N, C-alpha and C positions, 0 to 999 in steps of 0.2 A: 705200867707206864709205857708209853710209846717211845720207842727208840728209832732213830733214822740212820740209815747207812747209805752212802753214795754208791750208785751203780753206773757202770760204764756201758753206754749204748752206742753201738757203731752206726746204726741206721735208725734215726728217730722215727721216720715214717713207718718203717716196717714194724718197729716195736709197738707203736700205737695201734697198728692193725692187729698185731698178735694179742695185745690186751683186749681189744674189742672181740676178737674171735674166742678168747678164753671165757668171755662172759656167758657163753653157751653152757658152761659147766657149773654156774653158780645160781643161787636163788635170788640174791640181792647184789646188784652191781650198778655203778654209776660212773660215767665219763663226762668230764667238762673240758672242752677244748676251745681255746681262744683263737686258734688258726693264725697265730702270728700278728693279730691286730694290735697295734700299739698306738701311743699318742694320747695327748691330754683329753681328746674328745671321748675316749673310752675309759679314762681314769684307770688305766690298766695297772695291775699290781705286778709284782715280780713272779707270781705264779702263772705259768703259761698253760699248764695241763694238770688235771687231777683225775685219778681213777681210784675208786674204792671197790675192792673185790671181796665178796663174801661178807658175812656179818658176824660180829661177836655179840652185839646187843642191838635191840631194836625197840621202837615205840611207835604205835599207830592208833592208840585207843583213847588217849586223854591229852588234849593239847595243853590243858592246864598243868599237866605234870612234866611238860617238855623241859622247862628251865631246871627243875629238880633233877631230871634224868641227865641233862648235860653236866650239871654240877657234880653229881655222884660219880660220873665216869671221867670227867675232866679230860676229854679226848676230842678228836675230830669227829664230826657228824656230817653225813651226806644224806640228802633226801629231798622231799617235795612237799609243797602246799597246794592243794587243789583250790580252784576258784570257790567251791562250795563251802570252804572253811569260813567264808563270810557269815554263814549262819550262826557260827559260834560267837561272833563279835557284834552282830546287829540282829534285830528282830526280823529275820528274813528266812525264806525257805527255798528249797529246790525240789520241785515235784516232777520234773520231766524224766523221761526214760534214760537210763544209763547203761549202755552196752559194754563199756570198758570195765567198770566195776572196781575202781581203785578206792582205797580208804581215803578219808578226808585229808589226812596227812601221813607222812611216813618218814622217819629218820632211822638210820642205822650207823653203828660204829663199825667201820670196816676191819676185817682181819688184816688185810694188807692195804696200805695207802701209798699210791705212787704219785709223785709230784715231779714236774719239771719246773724248777725255780732258779732264777738267775742264770738260765742257760744250762743248768746241771740237773741230772736225774737223781732222785733219791727214793728210797722205799722205807716206809714206817711200819713197824710191827709192835705188838704188845708183848713185852718180854716176859710177862707172866703167863702168856698163852703159847708163845712160839720162841724158838731159838734161831740164831742166824742160819743154822743148817736148814731149818724149815723154810726160811726166806730163799735160800739158794735152790731148794727143791722146787719151790713155787716158780721162781724165775726160770728155771730150766724147763718146767712144764709150759710156761708161757712161750718161751722161745721155740718150743717144738711145734707150736701151732702153725699149721700150713695155711697159706693163702688158698682160698677156695672161691670159685666162681659159680654162683647160681644165677642163671639168667632170670631176671625179674620179668614175670609174665605181663602181658597187657592186662591192666586191671580195669574192670567195668565199674565205673563210679556212678553213683546215684546222688543227686542233690535232693535234700529234704524240702527245699524251697524252690519253687519254680521262679523263673524270671518275673512273671506277672505278679506272683505272690510277694516277691521281694519288693517290687515297686510299690505295691499297696501298703506294705508294712512301713516303708520309709515315709510315705505320705501320712500315715497314722502317727508316726513318731513326730513328724513335723507339726502335726496338730497339737500334740502335747507341748512342744516347744512354744508354739504360738500362744498357748494359754498359761505358760509359765511353770509347767510341771518340771521341766528340765531345760538346760541351755544346750546340752550336747549329750548324745547317747551312743555308745558303741554297740552296733547291731551286728550279730554274727550268724552265719549259716553253715550247716554241716554238709559235707560230702562223705559218702561211706561206701564200703564194699562188704559183701557178706560171703560166707563159705569160702574164705580165701586162705590158702596155705602158702605162706610167703616167709622169707627170712628177714626178720627185723634188722639183723646185723648187716645184711646186704643193702637194705633200704638206707640205713644210716651212712654206710660207706658211699653209696651213690649220691645221697643228698649232700654230703660234704663236698663231693666233686662238683656237683652242679651249683651249690650255694654255700660256700664256706662263710661262716659268720663268727663274730667275737664271743657269742654266748651259746654255742652249739652244745648239745647234750644228748647222751644216750643213757637211758635208764632201763634197768630190768628189775621187775618186781614179780617174782614167780613166773607165771605165764603171760604177763602183761608187759608191754614195752612202750617207751616213749622214744621217738625219733625226731630230734629237734634241731632246727637251724635258725635259732633266734638271733636277731641283731640287737635286741633290747635288754638293757639292765633294768630290773625292778628296784633293787636297793642293795647298797654296799655299806658295810660298817668297818671303819679302821680306827681303832681307839674310840674316841668319843665323836668322830666325824662320820656323818651319814651322807651318802651320795645317791641321788635318784636321777635317772636319765630317760624320761618318757619320750616315746616316739609318737608323733602325730603329724601326718603329712607324707604322702607317697607319690612318686611318679615313676614311670617305667624306664628301664635302661633301653638303649637302642644301639644296634651295631653301627649305625651311621653317626659319626662323631658330631656332626652339626645338629642332628635331631636330638642326640643325647644331651648336648650342651643346652639346647632349647628347653628340654625337659627339666634341667637343673634350674634354669632361669625362671621357668613357670613356678617351680616349687618355692623359690626364694621370694617371688613377688605376688603370689596368689593370696588375695585377701581371705579367701575361704580357708586355705591350708594354714595360714598363720593364725587365724582366729581359733581354729581347732587346737593348735599347739599352745597358744597362750592361755586358753581356758583350762587346759589340763595342767599347765605349769602352775597356775594359780591354785588349782586343787591340790597339787603335790606340796606346794608351799604351806598350805593350810594343814595338810596331814602332818608334815614334818614339825610344824610349830607345836603340835600336841606333846612332843617329847623333847623339844629343843630349848636351850636357854633363850631367854627373851632377847629378841633382836639379832639372833644368830642364825637366821635362815637367809640364804643368799642365792640368787639366780646367777650362776657363773657364766652361762651362755644361753641365749634365747634364740630359738629357731635356727640353729646351725644346720646346714645341709651337708650330708655325707653320702658317699656312694658305695654300694655293695654290688655283688655280682649280678643280682637280678633287679634291684630297685635302687632309687635314690630315696633317702629318708630325711625328714626334718626332726632334729633331736635337740632338746633343751637339757641343760644340766643344772640341778638344784642341789645345794649342799646345806648342811645344818650341823651345829655343834650340840650334841645331846646334853641335856641336864643330867647331873649325877644321880638324881633320884630314880632314873629309869634304866631298865635293863635292855639287853638286846632283844628279848622277846617282846617287851613293851613297844619297841620300834616297829616290829612287824605288826602287832595288833593295831597300832595307830595308823598304819599306811596300807594294809592289805584289805582287799585286792587292789592292785595298782590302778590309778585313775585313768591311765591310757586305755584300759580295757573295760571301763565302766561308763564314765561320763560324769557330768556335773549338774546338780549336786549328786554326790556319789550314791547315797542311799536311795534317793528317788529314782536315779537311773537304774540301779540294780533291781528295783521293783518292776520297772518297765521291761527290763531285760527278761525277767522271769515271765512276764505277760506275753511278750511278742516272740521270743525265741522258742523253739520246740525241741531242743536237745539240752540235756544236762551238760554243762560245760566240763565238769570234772577237772582234769589237769590242764586242759586248754584254758589259757589266760590265768592259770595259776603260776607256780614258780618252782624251779629246781636250782639247788645250789649246795653250799657247804657252810659249816660253822666251825671255827677253830676252837681249841681249848680255852682261849682267852675271851671268847664270845664275839670275835670279829666274824663277819660273814660276807658272802656275795651271792646274790640270787638273780636269776634271769626272769624274763617274761616268756611264758610258754606260748609262742606264736610260731607260724611257719613250721608246723609240727604235725606228725602223724602219731596216732595212738592205736595200739594193736592188742587185741585180746586173742591170743593164739588158740586157746581152747575153743572159743566160740567161732574163730575164723572171721572176726569182725575188725575191720580197719576203718578208722575215722580221721578226718581232719576238718578243721573249721577255719574260716576266714571271715573278716569283718572290716568295718570302717566306721568312722565317727560321723554321725548324722547331726547336722546343724540346720539352722534356718536357711542357710545358703546352699545346702546340698541339692544336687540334681540327681534324682534316683538312678537314672541310666548311668551316669558317671560313677556313682558309688558302686553300682554292680560291676562296672568295668574294673574299678580299683580292686574289688574282691578277686576277680579273675587274675589280675596282675600278681597279687600276693600269692595266689594258688599256683602260679605258673611253674615254679621250681618243683613242687610236689607232683604236679601233673606230668612233668618230664620224667621224674624218677619212676612213676607208676606207668609210664608209657601210655598215658591216658589221653594224649592229644591235647588240644587247646580247649 
């Protein structure tokens, strides 16, 4: 049984960094940090920060056994769902090359679970495995972690898709739209670097400085890491209530306040950006209705515009009350992967994604999050993120945009570069 004890932290920021640095010492670890974002638009909970350090139990081989695994241990789980888990739910496949090599999904029950909740820090441990003195030893080890500065080298990035190739693909997608195959499709391209020796911890720390977001995450899975600055929630469950907050619609920030305000107004009034968001909102409503009580799916906010450090985003919020017949795993099966990263209709869009993209998405456009003993959860959308296979020295990040009949290929390409800007800065890769 997991017991929680309150811990006194003198310097929150320093303690967060020390936990991050400690991740070098474990095989499995995860940090989820909301960076102080609050307010109804993010439907924020009282949990501000979560870290799971080391593992007691894990599962990564049979998604059908996940619910049983959770029930058996009746504990907190942290982990991830890759985009390619779609193949378990639909008759789909992923044949592209995968340089990161993560499993389809992974959850672990952490040895130590650190929470900042209601403004207070606490640590949870399994009292059948550890005692309070073991907790104290762990915390002492964390606090001994020294800040380190590793200068991030200038990283030579390569795009798998040239500008001209991108434009051609967008035109092909628009042909599919014109003949009714899809209404909208999220098309993504990969940037990568090879033979790279770099600290994923330093990358995450710098990414947080450049682009703090409400759903940021650091994940360590053996020699593979996720460095994530996501502004988007995939799905949250509180009791029988589900909340999804798809993002569709992006405009750049600008240091000139007049231009910045104009960019906000563009996003609010753009027919193209609003149509993208509304199509995905309808898709999410349809997905949630598969596990909701009849008539209990509601659009709480449509096309709200919110500002982050790097971009302005259009966000809609859809909620639903789950039917008692369905479990928390059923909610994931009904809605994964998130519509904002696929398109509509979802299955048709995913077939075209496989046809036109040339990289296996893996954890990109998948999700990272946690599940409580009660079966509540909160999962992000893995975007604005880097994936790193340390053993192979391969670093990858992907960016994309929604292609509709109204899309202009050149502007879509520019949007991809805007979304990539924070990561480019972190990697000293220029514009």
